[in-house]
C-alpha positions as CSV (number, residue, x, y, z in Angstrom):
1,X,-18.4,-1.9,-1.4
2,X,-15.1,-3.6,-1.1
3,X,-11.9,-1.6,-1.0
4,X,-8.9,-2.9,-2.9
5,X,-5.9,-3.6,-0.7
6,X,-3.1,-1.0,-1.0
7,X,-0.4,-1.7,-3.6
8,X,2.6,-1.8,-1.4
9,X,5.1,-2.3,-4.2
10,X,3.8,0.8,-5.8
11,X,3.7,2.7,-2.5
12,X,7.2,1.9,-1.5
13,X,8.5,2.1,-5.1
14,X,7.3,5.7,-5.1
15,X,9.0,6.4,-1.8
16,X,12.3,4.8,-3.1
17,X,13.1,8.1,-5.0
18,X,14.6,10.9,-2.9
19,X,12.8,13.6,-5.0
20,X,9.4,12.0,-4.3
21,X,10.1,11.6,-0.6
22,X,11.0,15.3,-0.6
23,X,7.7,16.2,-2.3
24,X,5.8,14.3,0.3
25,X,7.6,16.1,3.0
26,X,7.0,19.4,1.4
27,X,3.3,18.5,1.0
28,X,3.1,17.7,4.7
29,X,4.7,21.1,5.6
30,X,2.5,23.2,3.3
31,X,0.3,22.9,0.3
32,X,2.0,24.1,-2.8
33,X,1.1,24.0,-6.4
34,X,2.9,21.7,-8.9
35,X,4.6,24.8,-10.4
36,X,5.8,26.0,-7.0
37,X,7.2,22.6,-6.3
38,X,9.1,22.6,-9.5
39,X,11.0,25.6,-8.3
40,X,12.7,23.5,-5.7
41,X,14.3,20.9,-8.0
42,X,16.9,21.1,-10.8
43,X,14.6,19.5,-13.3
44,X,11.8,20.5,-15.6
45,X,8.2,21.2,-14.7
46,X,7.2,18.1,-16.6
47,X,9.6,15.9,-14.7
48,X,8.1,17.2,-11.4
49,X,4.6,16.5,-12.7
50,X,5.6,12.9,-13.4
51,X,6.9,12.5,-9.8
52,X,3.7,13.9,-8.4
53,X,1.7,11.5,-10.7
54,X,3.7,8.6,-9.4
55,X,3.0,9.6,-5.8
56,X,-0.7,10.2,-6.6
57,X,-1.0,6.6,-8.2
58,X,0.6,5.3,-5.0
59,X,-1.9,6.9,-3.0
60,X,0.5,9.2,-1.0
61,X,-0.6,12.5,-2.4
62,X,-3.6,14.1,-4.1
63,X,-4.0,17.0,-6.4
64,X,-6.8,19.4,-5.8
65,X,-7.7,22.3,-8.0
66,X,-8.0,25.6,-6.2
67,X,-8.7,28.4,-8.6
68,X,-6.1,28.1,-11.4
69,X,-3.7,26.1,-9.2
70,X,-3.3,22.4,-8.7
71,X,-2.3,22.0,-5.2
72,X,-0.5,18.9,-3.9
73,X,-1.8,17.5,-0.6
74,X,-0.5,14.7,1.4
75,X,-2.8,11.7,1.7
76,X,-2.3,11.0,5.4
77,X,-4.2,7.7,5.1
78,X,-1.8,6.5,2.5
79,X,1.1,7.4,4.9
80,X,-0.7,5.6,7.8
81,X,-1.1,2.5,5.7
82,X,2.7,2.5,4.9
83,X,3.4,3.1,8.6
84,X,1.2,0.1,9.7
85,X,3.0,-2.3,7.3
86,X,6.5,-1.1,8.6
87,X,5.2,-1.4,12.2
88,X,4.2,-5.1,11.4
89,X,7.7,-5.7,10.0
90,X,9.2,-4.1,13.1
91,X,7.1,-6.3,15.4
92,X,8.2,-9.4,13.5
93,X,11.9,-8.5,13.8
94,X,11.6,-7.6,17.4
95,X,10.1,-11.0,18.1
96,X,12.9,-12.7,16.2
97,X,15.6,-10.7,18.1
98,X,13.9,-11.5,21.4
99,X,13.9,-15.2,20.6
100,X,17.6,-15.0,19.6
101,X,18.5,-13.2,22.8
102,X,16.7,-16.1,24.7
103,X,18.5,-18.8,22.8
104,X,21.9,-17.1,23.5
105,X,21.0,-16.7,27.1
106,X,20.1,-20.4,27.3
107,X,23.4,-21.3,25.8
108,X,25.3,-19.3,28.4
109,X,23.6,-21.0,31.2
110,X,24.8,-24.4,30.2
111,X,27.9,-25.4,32.2
112,X,31.2,-25.6,30.4
113,X,32.3,-29.0,29.3
């Protein structure tokens, strides 16, 4: 069975919104129901549901029914995938900065004309 590659645009698009980042943070801290999450924001329950749905489609949270509650849980593997991509970008930029530092250092070694 082949697993589809992560949709990074969807993932980072979901994280581009401050409310959604806060929902992910709250889900890491403790499992809360959607209704409980809605109490933290100056918006309707339906708006919070939409934010959770966007995070769920991006693979960053899951909803689990526990009794009558739908609890929002962080999908740690989704966050790990995002982190790995950011780590790859960091590695590329560190390499570029290192090469630029070498070039600048080589320029300084040349005698003045």
